[in-house]
N, C-alpha and C positions, 0 to 999 in steps of 0.2 A: 102181696102176691101179684106178680106181673101177669097181665092178660096177654094171651097169644092172639095176634091178629089173624094168623092162619096156621093151619096144621100141615106138617110135611107129609111125605109119602105114606101110603097104606092107611090113610084115614078114610072113614066113611063120609059120604056126602053130608050127613047130618052134623058132623063135627066142624065143618067149614062155616065160618060166619057168613051171614048174608051180606049183600051189598048195603042194605039198610043199616045193619049193625056196624059195618066198617065206616059208613058215612057218619053215623052217630059218634063213633070213636074219634074220627078225624075232627068232627065239629067240636067235641069236648077239648081235644088237644089245642085246636085253634083258639077257642075261647080262653083257655088257660094262658096261652102264649100272648094273646092280645092284652090280657089283664097284667101279665108280667111286664110287657113293654110299656104299658100305661103307667105302672108304678115307677119304672126306671125313668121315664120322661118326666114324671112329677118330681123326682129327686133332682134331676138335672135343672129343671126350671126353678125349683126351690133354691138351689145353690146360686143360680144366676140372679134371682130376685133379691136374695138376702145377703149375699157376700160381695162386698165392693171389690175385693181382690179378684174374684172370679170374673166380674165384669171388665176389670182392667185386662186380665189375661185374655178374655174373649176378644176385646177390642184390638189388642196387640196381635193376637192370632189372625184376626181378619185382615189387619194391615199387612202382616207377613204374607198371607195368601194373595192379597192384591199385588204386592210387590213381586211375588212369584210370577203372576201373569204379566205384569208390566215388563219385567226383565227376562221373560221367557226362560225360566230356569230349566235345567235338565231333569230327566226322570229320577235320577239318583238324588238330586237336590230336593225334589218334591218329597221323595221318600223320607229323607232326613227331617225335612220341615214338618211333615204330617206326624211323624213319630214324636218329635219333641213337643209339638203343640198338644197332641193327644195326651202325652205323658203329664204335662202341666195340668190339663183339665182333669185327668183322672185323679191326680194327687190332691187337687183342690177339692174335689168332691169327697174324697176319702177324709181329708182334713176337716171338712164341714161335718161329716158323719161322726168323727171322733170328738170334735168339740161339742156337738149336740149330745152325744152319749155322756160325756163328762158332765155337762151342765144338767142333764137329766138325773145323774147319780148324786151330785152334790152341788149346793149353792154356796157352801162354805169354802174358804180357801183350804186347799190341801196340796202339799208339795208334789205328790204323785199326779194329781190332776194337772198341775202346772207342767210337769215333765211330759205328760201325754200330749197336752196341747202344743207345747213348744217343739217337741220332736216332730209332730205332724206338720206344723208350720215350717219347720226347718226342711223337711222333705220337699215341700212345695218350693221353697226358696232355692234349694239345690237344683231342682228341675228347671226353674225359671232361669237361673244362671246358665245352665247347660243350653237352654233354648236360645238365650242371647248369644252365646258363643257360636252355636250352629248358624244363627241368623247372620252374625258378622262374617263368618267364614263364607257363607253363600253370597251375601249381598254387598259386602264392603268392596270387593274387587269390581263388581258390576257398577256400583255407584261411582267409584273412582274413575273407571273407564268412561262412564257417561259424561262426567264433567271435564275430563282431560283428554 
């Protein structure tokens, strides 16, 4: 059952929560949110620590961002760059979660476990190829102009 933080019209003063009650409610929400963010950050850090491909994607992402600053790319180019980098990161994290769940479920070889892992890895690869294409579209003309 949801708690009401305040009551609308025609309510008696006794039905309104006190400032203390509202502060307690906000504090509870804040603690839950902080805990949730903490778990999410742990997941991201776990993926960075344990997955070599995530570290490669992270390094290439940083390189692309550095190139963006060096070549002073336009806002729409930043938008495309941030989207594809984020997409690769998201899919790598999901891939890690899927692989971990499959490993938790079975240590034996199973065709469906292989399919689950392979398709998750394939999704990351498609996103990585897309990000390379976007990077080439953004940076190749700038690199050519820089040298010629």
